[in-house]
TITORDO-816670 format. One line per field, with one value per residue: residue number from 1; residue in three letters; z, y, x of N, C-alpha, C in turn. Coordinates in steps of 0.2 Angstrom, whole numbers, always signed. Layout:
residues N
i: NUM,...
aa: ala,...
n_c3: Z,...
n_c2: Y,...
n_c1: X,...
ca_c3: Z,...
ca_c2: Y,...
ca_c1: X,...
c_c3: Z,...
c_c2: Y,...
c_c1: X,...
//
This chain:
residues 330
i: 1,2,3,4,5,6,7,8,9,10,11,12,13,14,15,16,17,18,19,20,21,22,23,24,25,26,27,28,29,30,31,32,33,34,35,36,37,38,39,40,41,42,43,44,45,46,47,48,49,50,51,52,53,54,55,56,57,58,59,60,61,62,63,64,65,66,67,68,69,70,71,72,73,74,75,76,77,78,79,80,81,82,83,84,85,86,87,88,89,90,91,92,93,94,95,96,97,98,99,100,101,102,103,104,105,106,107,108,109,110,111,112,113,114,115,116,117,118,119,120,121,122,123,124,125,126,127,128,129,130,131,132,133,134,135,136,137,138,139,140,141,142,143,144,145,146,147,148,149,150,151,152,153,154,155,156,157,158,159,160,161,162,163,164,165,166,167,168,169,170,171,172,173,174,175,176,177,178,179,180,181,182,183,184,185,186,187,188,189,190,191,192,193,194,195,196,197,198,199,200,201,202,203,204,205,206,207,208,209,210,211,212,213,214,215,216,217,218,219,220,221,222,223,224,225,226,227,228,229,230,231,232,233,234,235,236,237,238,239,240,241,242,243,244,245,246,247,248,249,250,251,252,253,254,255,256,257,258,259,260,261,262,263,264,265,266,267,268,269,270,271,272,273,274,275,276,277,278,279,280,281,282,283,284,285,286,287,288,289,290,291,292,293,294,295,296,297,298,299,300,301,302,303,304,305,306,307,308,309,310,311,312,313,314,315,316,317,318,319,320,321,322,323,324,325,326,327,328,329,330
aa: met,thr,ala,pro,gly,glu,glu,ser,asn,ser,arg,ser,tyr,tyr,ala,asp,gly,thr,val,thr,leu,leu,leu,gly,asp,ala,leu,ala,val,leu,ser,asp,leu,pro,ala,arg,ser,val,asp,cys,ile,val,thr,ser,pro,pro,tyr,tyr,gly,leu,arg,asp,tyr,gly,thr,pro,gly,gln,tyr,gly,leu,glu,ala,thr,pro,ala,ala,tyr,val,glu,thr,met,arg,ala,leu,phe,ala,glu,ala,arg,arg,val,leu,ala,asp,asp,gly,thr,leu,trp,leu,asn,leu,gly,asp,ser,tyr,ser,gly,ser,trp,gly,asn,gln,gly,arg,gly,glu,pro,arg,pro,met,lys,gln,glu,val,his,asp,gly,arg,tyr,pro,ala,lys,gly,thr,arg,thr,gly,ser,val,pro,leu,gly,ala,pro,pro,ala,lys,asn,leu,leu,gly,ile,pro,trp,arg,thr,ala,phe,ala,leu,gln,asp,asp,gly,trp,ile,leu,arg,asn,glu,ile,val,trp,his,lys,thr,asn,ala,met,pro,glu,ser,val,arg,asp,arg,leu,ser,thr,arg,his,glu,thr,leu,phe,leu,phe,ser,lys,ser,gln,arg,tyr,thr,phe,asp,leu,asp,ala,ile,arg,glu,pro,tyr,ser,ala,pro,glu,arg,lys,ser,gly,ala,arg,ala,phe,arg,ala,arg,asn,leu,asn,his,pro,arg,thr,gly,thr,gly,ser,tyr,asp,gly,pro,asp,ser,arg,gly,arg,asn,pro,gly,asp,val,trp,ser,ile,pro,thr,arg,pro,tyr,pro,glu,ala,his,phe,ala,val,phe,pro,ile,asp,ile,pro,leu,arg,cys,ile,lys,ala,gly,cys,lys,pro,gly,gly,thr,val,leu,asp,pro,phe,ser,gly,ser,gly,thr,thr,gly,ala,ala,ala,arg,gln,leu,ser,arg,lys,tyr,val,gly,ile,asp,leu,asn,pro,thr,tyr,his,asp,leu,ala,lys,gln,arg,phe,ala,gln,gly,val,leu,asp,leu,gly,pro,val,ala
n_c3: +222,+215,+216,+203,+198,+210,+207,+200,+206,+203,+192,+197,+199,+205,+218,+226,+236,+226,+214,+202,+195,+182,+176,+160,+145,+137,+133,+139,+153,+154,+153,+165,+173,+183,+176,+171,+179,+178,+174,+164,+149,+143,+131,+121,+110,+104,+88,+71,+64,+66,+77,+87,+102,+109,+116,+118,+111,+109,+103,+87,+77,+68,+53,+43,+39,+41,+50,+62,+65,+68,+80,+88,+88,+95,+107,+112,+113,+124,+133,+133,+140,+153,+155,+163,+161,+158,+154,+145,+131,+125,+112,+105,+90,+78,+61,+47,+33,+19,+11,+14,+19,+27,+23,+30,+28,+36,+42,+46,+61,+71,+84,+101,+109,+98,+84,+77,+63,+63,+54,+43,+32,+23,+33,+33,+23,+24,+16,+3,+4,-1,-3,+8,+5,+4,+8,+5,-10,-12,-4,+0,+11,+25,+33,+46,+59,+56,+50,+61,+70,+63,+64,+78,+79,+72,+80,+91,+98,+101,+91,+94,+92,+81,+84,+81,+84,+84,+81,+87,+88,+79,+73,+59,+42,+30,+17,+0,-9,-4,+8,+24,+40,+53,+63,+74,+77,+88,+95,+102,+110,+116,+127,+129,+124,+133,+143,+153,+152,+154,+148,+153,+161,+152,+145,+136,+137,+128,+114,+110,+97,+95,+105,+101,+88,+92,+100,+89,+82,+91,+92,+78,+77,+86,+81,+68,+70,+63,+69,+82,+83,+91,+95,+98,+102,+115,+116,+118,+129,+146,+153,+145,+129,+119,+116,+104,+90,+86,+93,+97,+103,+109,+108,+122,+125,+134,+140,+148,+146,+135,+117,+113,+121,+125,+126,+143,+143,+134,+140,+152,+148,+142,+153,+162,+155,+153,+163,+178,+194,+206,+200,+191,+180,+166,+157,+145,+139,+147,+148,+151,+160,+158,+157,+169,+178,+174,+179,+193,+196,+194,+204,+202,+202,+196,+184,+176,+163,+156,+146,+148,+161,+163,+159,+169,+180,+177,+177,+190,+196,+191,+196,+209,+210,+204,+191,+180,+184,+179,+174,+160,+144,+140
n_c2: +114,+109,+93,+80,+77,+82,+93,+88,+80,+76,+68,+58,+41,+31,+31,+30,+30,+31,+29,+37,+36,+43,+46,+48,+58,+60,+73,+82,+79,+81,+95,+99,+96,+102,+114,+109,+98,+84,+73,+65,+58,+43,+34,+26,+30,+26,+18,+25,+21,+7,-1,-4,+1,+0,+11,+26,+41,+38,+39,+38,+35,+44,+53,+55,+54,+66,+72,+64,+66,+80,+79,+72,+82,+92,+86,+83,+96,+101,+91,+95,+107,+102,+95,+95,+107,+101,+89,+74,+66,+51,+43,+31,+24,+15,+11,+12,+5,+11,+7,-6,-3,+3,+12,+24,+27,+22,+8,-1,-4,-17,-25,-26,-41,-49,-58,-48,-39,-29,-19,-19,-27,-33,-40,-56,-56,-43,-28,-17,+0,+16,+29,+42,+60,+67,+56,+44,+34,+16,+4,+12,+15,+24,+32,+37,+39,+47,+58,+63,+65,+76,+86,+88,+93,+105,+111,+115,+105,+97,+86,+72,+59,+46,+30,+13,+0,-16,-30,-45,-56,-55,-56,-67,-61,-62,-58,-54,-45,-36,-33,-40,-32,-28,-20,-6,+12,+23,+38,+50,+65,+81,+95,+106,+112,+107,+94,+80,+66,+50,+42,+32,+24,+15,+8,-5,-21,-24,-35,-49,-47,-33,-28,-32,-25,-12,-11,-12,-1,+9,+7,+10,+24,+30,+28,+34,+48,+64,+74,+72,+58,+51,+47,+54,+45,+34,+21,+7,+11,+8,+6,+1,+0,+12,+10,+12,+16,+6,-5,-21,-30,-42,-44,-45,-55,-54,-61,-56,-43,-28,-29,-20,-18,-14,-21,-22,-19,-8,+4,+3,+5,+18,+26,+24,+31,+44,+50,+58,+52,+47,+55,+59,+50,+50,+43,+46,+38,+26,+12,-5,-3,-4,+5,+11,+0,-1,+11,+10,-1,+5,+15,+27,+39,+38,+43,+39,+40,+36,+32,+22,+14,+0,-3,+3,-4,-16,-12,-9,-21,-28,-21,-23,-37,-38,-42,-37,-33,-36,-41,-36,-44,-57
n_c1: -16,-31,-36,-38,-55,-61,-69,-79,-89,-102,-100,-92,-88,-81,-69,-54,-39,-30,-35,-47,-62,-72,-88,-95,-97,-82,-76,-85,-82,-69,-69,-73,-62,-48,-36,-20,-19,-15,-2,+2,-5,-12,-19,-31,-42,-59,-58,-60,-76,-76,-81,-95,-100,-111,-116,-125,-120,-107,-90,-82,-91,-94,-99,-90,-72,-66,-74,-73,-59,-60,-68,-58,-48,-54,-57,-44,-39,-45,-40,-26,-27,-29,-18,-2,+11,+24,+20,+16,+8,+2,-4,-13,-19,-28,-30,-42,-52,-60,-76,-82,-94,-109,-125,-123,-110,-100,-91,-101,-101,-96,-106,-101,-94,-96,-88,-75,-68,-59,-63,-56,-58,-73,-85,-94,-108,-109,-115,-111,-114,-120,-107,-104,-104,-88,-81,-68,-66,-71,-61,-50,-37,-38,-30,-32,-24,-13,-20,-26,-15,-9,-19,-19,-6,-7,-15,-7,-1,+15,+23,+32,+36,+33,+27,+28,+18,+21,+13,+16,+9,-2,-18,-23,-28,-41,-38,-34,-29,-20,-8,-8,-12,-2,+1,+0,-2,+7,+7,+18,+16,+20,+17,+25,+41,+51,+49,+43,+53,+60,+72,+81,+73,+66,+76,+83,+91,+106,+108,+119,+125,+123,+131,+144,+144,+143,+155,+165,+161,+165,+179,+183,+179,+187,+200,+199,+196,+198,+206,+212,+213,+205,+188,+172,+162,+157,+155,+143,+130,+131,+119,+110,+101,+92,+75,+70,+58,+50,+40,+39,+27,+16,-2,-13,-25,-41,-54,-65,-64,-68,-66,-57,-46,-29,-12,-5,+8,+11,+5,+13,+26,+25,+21,+32,+42,+36,+29,+31,+38,+26,+17,+1,-9,-19,-33,-44,-52,-56,-61,-58,-49,-35,-24,-25,-22,-8,-3,-6,+2,+15,+15,+9,-4,-21,-33,-48,-59,-75,-89,-97,-104,-103,-90,-82,-86,-80,-67,-65,-67,-56,-45,-47,-44,-32,-30,-24,-12,+2,+19,+29,+27,+38
ca_c3: +216,+216,+213,+198,+201,+215,+204,+195,+210,+200,+187,+200,+199,+210,+220,+232,+237,+220,+207,+202,+189,+181,+171,+156,+139,+138,+132,+145,+159,+154,+154,+172,+177,+183,+172,+173,+185,+177,+172,+158,+146,+139,+129,+115,+108,+99,+81,+67,+60,+67,+82,+90,+109,+112,+121,+115,+112,+108,+98,+82,+73,+64,+46,+38,+43,+44,+56,+67,+66,+72,+87,+92,+89,+100,+114,+115,+115,+131,+137,+133,+146,+159,+156,+166,+156,+156,+153,+139,+128,+122,+109,+101,+85,+73,+55,+44,+26,+16,+6,+17,+24,+26,+20,+33,+26,+41,+41,+50,+66,+74,+91,+106,+110,+92,+81,+73,+58,+64,+49,+37,+26,+24,+37,+29,+23,+24,+10,+2,+2,-4,+1,+9,+2,+8,+10,-1,-14,-8,-3,+2,+18,+27,+36,+52,+64,+54,+49,+68,+72,+60,+67,+84,+78,+70,+86,+96,+101,+98,+89,+96,+90,+79,+87,+77,+88,+80,+85,+86,+87,+75,+70,+51,+39,+24,+11,-5,-14,-1,+14,+31,+44,+59,+67,+75,+78,+94,+94,+108,+110,+122,+127,+129,+121,+138,+145,+157,+148,+157,+144,+157,+164,+147,+141,+135,+137,+122,+112,+109,+91,+96,+109,+96,+83,+96,+101,+83,+80,+96,+90,+72,+78,+90,+76,+62,+71,+59,+72,+88,+83,+96,+93,+103,+104,+121,+116,+121,+136,+150,+156,+140,+123,+118,+113,+97,+89,+84,+99,+96,+109,+108,+111,+128,+125,+141,+138,+151,+144,+129,+113,+111,+126,+122,+131,+148,+141,+131,+145,+157,+145,+141,+160,+165,+152,+152,+169,+184,+200,+210,+196,+189,+174,+164,+151,+144,+136,+152,+146,+156,+165,+157,+159,+176,+181,+174,+183,+200,+196,+194,+210,+200,+203,+190,+183,+170,+160,+152,+145,+149,+168,+163,+159,+175,+185,+175,+179,+198,+198,+189,+201,+216,+209,+202,+185,+175,+187,+177,+171,+153,+141,+139
ca_c2: +113,+105,+86,+79,+74,+86,+98,+84,+75,+73,+63,+53,+34,+27,+34,+28,+34,+32,+29,+40,+34,+48,+43,+53,+60,+62,+80,+86,+77,+85,+102,+100,+95,+108,+115,+107,+93,+78,+74,+61,+55,+37,+33,+23,+31,+22,+19,+27,+17,+0,-5,-1,-1,+0,+16,+32,+46,+35,+42,+33,+34,+51,+52,+56,+54,+73,+74,+60,+70,+86,+76,+71,+88,+96,+83,+84,+102,+101,+87,+99,+111,+98,+92,+99,+110,+97,+83,+70,+63,+45,+42,+25,+24,+11,+14,+8,+6,+13,+2,-11,+2,+4,+18,+30,+28,+19,+1,-5,-6,-23,-25,-30,-48,-53,-58,-42,-40,-23,-14,-19,-31,-34,-46,-60,-54,-35,-25,-11,+4,+22,+32,+49,+65,+68,+49,+41,+28,+10,+1,+16,+16,+31,+36,+41,+41,+53,+64,+65,+68,+83,+90,+90,+97,+111,+114,+117,+100,+96,+79,+70,+52,+40,+23,+8,-6,-22,-35,-51,-62,-52,-61,-67,-58,-66,-53,-57,-40,-32,-36,-40,-27,-31,-15,+0,+18,+26,+45,+54,+72,+85,+102,+111,+109,+104,+89,+74,+60,+46,+36,+26,+19,+10,+6,-12,-24,-25,-41,-50,-44,-26,-26,-33,-20,-6,-11,-11,+6,+13,+7,+13,+31,+32,+28,+38,+55,+68,+78,+69,+51,+49,+49,+56,+39,+31,+14,+6,+14,+2,+5,-2,+4,+16,+4,+14,+18,+0,-9,-28,-32,-46,-43,-49,-55,-55,-63,-52,-36,-27,-31,-15,-18,-15,-25,-18,-17,-2,+10,+3,+9,+25,+29,+24,+36,+50,+52,+59,+47,+50,+59,+57,+47,+51,+40,+49,+32,+21,+6,-10,+0,-6,+11,+12,-5,+0,+17,+7,-5,+10,+19,+33,+40,+37,+46,+36,+43,+32,+34,+16,+12,-7,-4,+5,-9,-21,-10,-9,-28,-30,-17,-27,-44,-37,-46,-34,-31,-41,-39,-36,-51,-59
ca_c1: -19,-36,-35,-43,-61,-64,-74,-84,-92,-108,-98,-88,-91,-78,-63,-50,-33,-25,-39,-53,-66,-77,-93,-98,-94,-75,-75,-88,-79,-62,-70,-74,-56,-44,-30,-13,-20,-13,+5,+3,-11,-10,-26,-33,-49,-62,-56,-66,-80,-74,-84,-101,-99,-118,-118,-127,-115,-100,-86,-80,-97,-95,-101,-84,-65,-64,-78,-70,-53,-62,-69,-52,-45,-58,-56,-37,-37,-47,-35,-20,-28,-29,-11,+4,+15,+29,+17,+16,+2,+3,-10,-14,-24,-28,-33,-48,-53,-67,-78,-86,-98,-117,-127,-120,-103,-96,-90,-106,-97,-99,-107,-96,-95,-96,-81,-74,-63,-56,-65,-51,-61,-80,-88,-98,-115,-110,-117,-108,-119,-117,-102,-106,-100,-82,-78,-64,-69,-70,-54,-45,-34,-40,-25,-34,-19,-9,-24,-27,-9,-8,-24,-17,+0,-9,-19,-3,+3,+22,+23,+39,+37,+28,+30,+25,+17,+21,+9,+19,+4,-8,-23,-23,-34,-42,-37,-29,-27,-16,-4,-11,-10,+1,+4,-4,+2,+6,+11,+20,+15,+21,+13,+30,+47,+54,+44,+46,+55,+65,+74,+84,+67,+64,+81,+83,+98,+109,+109,+126,+127,+123,+137,+150,+144,+145,+163,+168,+161,+169,+186,+183,+178,+193,+205,+198,+195,+202,+211,+215,+213,+200,+181,+167,+158,+160,+153,+136,+128,+130,+112,+105,+100,+86,+71,+68,+51,+46,+39,+36,+23,+10,-8,-15,-33,-44,-61,-70,-64,-71,-61,-52,-41,-23,-9,-3,+15,+11,+5,+19,+32,+23,+21,+39,+45,+33,+26,+36,+37,+21,+12,-6,-10,-26,-35,-50,-56,-53,-62,-58,-44,-28,-19,-25,-18,-1,-2,-6,+8,+20,+14,+6,-12,-25,-40,-51,-65,-78,-96,-101,-103,-101,-83,-80,-87,-75,-61,-65,-66,-49,-41,-47,-41,-25,-29,-19,-5,+7,+25,+29,+28,+45
c_c3: +217,+212,+208,+201,+206,+213,+200,+199,+207,+195,+191,+201,+204,+212,+226,+233,+231,+214,+208,+195,+188,+175,+167,+149,+140,+138,+137,+151,+159,+155,+161,+176,+177,+178,+175,+179,+184,+174,+166,+156,+142,+138,+122,+113,+104,+92,+77,+63,+61,+72,+85,+97,+113,+117,+117,+116,+111,+102,+93,+76,+68,+57,+42,+42,+45,+50,+63,+69,+70,+79,+91,+93,+95,+107,+117,+116,+122,+136,+138,+139,+152,+160,+159,+160,+154,+155,+146,+137,+124,+119,+104,+97,+80,+67,+52,+37,+24,+12,+9,+22,+22,+23,+24,+32,+31,+40,+45,+56,+70,+81,+95,+107,+104,+89,+77,+69,+58,+58,+43,+31,+28,+28,+32,+29,+23,+17,+9,+0,-1,+0,+2,+6,+7,+10,+4,-4,-10,-9,-1,+10,+20,+30,+42,+57,+62,+52,+56,+71,+69,+62,+74,+84,+76,+75,+92,+99,+98,+97,+89,+92,+86,+81,+83,+82,+84,+84,+83,+85,+84,+72,+62,+48,+32,+18,+6,-10,-10,+5,+20,+35,+51,+63,+68,+76,+85,+93,+101,+106,+116,+121,+127,+126,+126,+142,+149,+152,+151,+153,+148,+160,+159,+143,+141,+135,+129,+120,+111,+103,+92,+100,+105,+91,+86,+98,+95,+81,+84,+93,+83,+73,+81,+85,+70,+64,+67,+63,+78,+88,+88,+94,+99,+105,+109,+121,+118,+128,+140,+153,+151,+134,+123,+114,+106,+96,+85,+90,+97,+102,+107,+111,+117,+128,+132,+139,+142,+149,+137,+124,+111,+116,+123,+128,+136,+147,+138,+136,+151,+154,+144,+148,+163,+162,+152,+158,+175,+190,+204,+207,+195,+182,+172,+158,+150,+141,+140,+150,+152,+161,+164,+159,+166,+180,+180,+178,+191,+201,+197,+200,+207,+201,+196,+190,+176,+169,+156,+151,+147,+156,+168,+163,+166,+180,+183,+178,+187,+200,+197,+194,+207,+216,+207,+195,+180,+178,+185,+174,+164,+150,+139,+131
c_c2: +108,+98,+84,+75,+78,+91,+95,+79,+72,+68,+57,+46,+30,+31,+31,+32,+35,+32,+33,+39,+39,+45,+49,+54,+63,+70,+84,+85,+81,+92,+104,+99,+101,+108,+112,+102,+86,+78,+70,+58,+49,+35,+30,+24,+26,+23,+21,+21,+9,-4,-1,-4,-1,+5,+23,+37,+44,+39,+36,+32,+40,+49,+52,+55,+61,+75,+70,+64,+76,+84,+75,+77,+92,+93,+84,+91,+103,+97,+91,+104,+108,+95,+97,+102,+106,+90,+80,+67,+57,+42,+36,+25,+19,+14,+10,+9,+8,+7,-3,-8,+1,+11,+25,+31,+25,+11,-4,-8,-12,-23,-28,-37,-53,-53,-52,-43,-33,-18,-14,-23,-32,-41,-50,-57,-46,-33,-19,-6,+11,+25,+39,+54,+66,+61,+47,+35,+22,+8,+5,+15,+23,+36,+40,+43,+47,+59,+67,+69,+75,+88,+93,+94,+104,+115,+116,+112,+99,+88,+77,+64,+49,+34,+18,+2,-12,-27,-42,-57,-59,-57,-61,-63,-61,-61,-56,-52,-35,-36,-35,-35,-30,-26,-9,+6,+21,+33,+47,+61,+75,+92,+107,+108,+106,+100,+83,+68,+56,+40,+30,+21,+14,+7,-2,-15,-25,-33,-42,-47,-36,-24,-27,-27,-13,-5,-9,-4,+11,+13,+11,+21,+34,+33,+33,+46,+59,+72,+75,+61,+48,+51,+51,+50,+35,+24,+13,+8,+8,+1,+2,+2,+7,+11,+6,+15,+12,-4,-16,-31,-36,-43,-47,-50,-57,-55,-59,-45,-35,-28,-26,-14,-19,-18,-20,-15,-11,+4,+9,+6,+16,+29,+30,+30,+43,+53,+52,+54,+51,+54,+56,+55,+48,+47,+42,+43,+26,+14,+1,-8,-2,-1,+12,+6,-4,+6,+14,+3,-1,+15,+26,+33,+39,+40,+43,+39,+38,+34,+28,+14,+4,-8,-2,+0,-15,-19,-10,-17,-30,-27,-21,-34,-44,-41,-43,-32,-36,-38,-39,-43,-52,-58
c_c1: -25,-35,-40,-49,-65,-69,-79,-87,-98,-106,-94,-92,-88,-71,-60,-44,-29,-29,-45,-56,-72,-81,-95,-95,-87,-74,-79,-85,-72,-63,-71,-67,-52,-38,-24,-13,-17,-6,+7,-4,-9,-17,-26,-40,-52,-60,-62,-69,-79,-79,-90,-101,-106,-120,-119,-121,-108,-96,-84,-85,-98,-96,-95,-78,-64,-68,-75,-63,-55,-64,-63,-48,-48,-57,-49,-35,-39,-42,-28,-21,-27,-22,-6,+8,+21,+26,+17,+9,+4,-3,-10,-20,-23,-31,-39,-48,-60,-69,-83,-91,-106,-118,-125,-113,-98,-96,-95,-103,-100,-100,-102,-99,-96,-89,-80,-68,-59,-57,-60,-53,-68,-81,-93,-105,-115,-111,-114,-113,-116,-112,-104,-101,-94,-78,-74,-68,-67,-63,-48,-43,-35,-35,-27,-29,-16,-14,-25,-21,-8,-13,-22,-10,-2,-13,-14,+1,+10,+22,+30,+40,+31,+31,+25,+24,+16,+18,+12,+15,-2,-12,-23,-29,-35,-43,-32,-27,-23,-12,-8,-8,-8,+4,-1,+1,+1,+10,+12,+20,+17,+18,+18,+36,+51,+49,+47,+47,+61,+67,+77,+79,+65,+69,+80,+90,+100,+109,+117,+129,+128,+129,+143,+150,+146,+152,+167,+168,+165,+176,+187,+183,+184,+199,+205,+196,+200,+208,+215,+216,+209,+193,+177,+163,+161,+158,+146,+135,+127,+123,+108,+104,+93,+81,+69,+60,+48,+46,+36,+33,+17,+4,-9,-23,-35,-51,-66,-70,-67,-65,-56,-46,-34,-18,-6,+4,+16,+11,+11,+25,+31,+24,+28,+42,+42,+29,+30,+34,+31,+16,+5,-6,-18,-27,-42,-55,-54,-55,-62,-52,-37,-23,-19,-21,-11,+1,-1,+1,+15,+20,+12,-2,-15,-32,-42,-58,-68,-86,-100,-100,-101,-93,-79,-80,-82,-68,-60,-63,-59,-44,-41,-44,-34,-24,-24,-12,+0,+13,+24,+30,+35,+46
//
């Protein structure tokens, strides 16, 4: 099988024995990659209407939520072709609100290197303009993650999990008429009904209360079985517990990276569970290389795509310095 990047040399920005960085529009670059050439996709696309990355052709600036969702559907349809039949897609998306928008109907995305408010409330001096046809009235939570998830599901993906990323150190918001947002959504999709998933690789130690409650449940089920007096429950798994679908993980600010970087703990967990040993991880929105750093740490190959060469330069620097090759936050 042709290795990722071999058919797209004109887009190649950097390559070594384990890392390939490709430059260009994500959809166009994906169309150059061979079918079934990667084993796992871990990515966080630009969120709808939140930020301006200063690069022509960037995603996230579509006129309406429906247009953004269609962009994501088309892109991940191509990514599905590139993914191995037993591969997994881990998709992190944040939501946004309507209302604090400019005349284009978007939230006047803030340029990089400026303070951002994640699009969830108006920045000082922001004027509310007209809302375009098809956009909800002001103050509506748009539901972008689930709109996108349903579109991918309708397009053939199998939606296996909604995971809540609980940001334990989330920045406060100066809002008074709703609750502050302290989570983002991570979806697990598969291409087939049978796919790579290693639960043992991401099990967590039981707490003392969990061990006690598990032992009590074990005794109760053994005593109360209707026929034999013994239950089918074997007690807590000695290898640890299933981490569940709420991941309490703090953000990891890194001043040299763009502000959309997510903590390395997330791709570390995704890759451990969803990518076979020695496999290849793809991030179509590579940015400063967080997913790549996690892949390298776990001895997987990595293919990163980005529209902006500045981010690839930053990723190369961080790979060389090992800046992101850190263990999970305690």
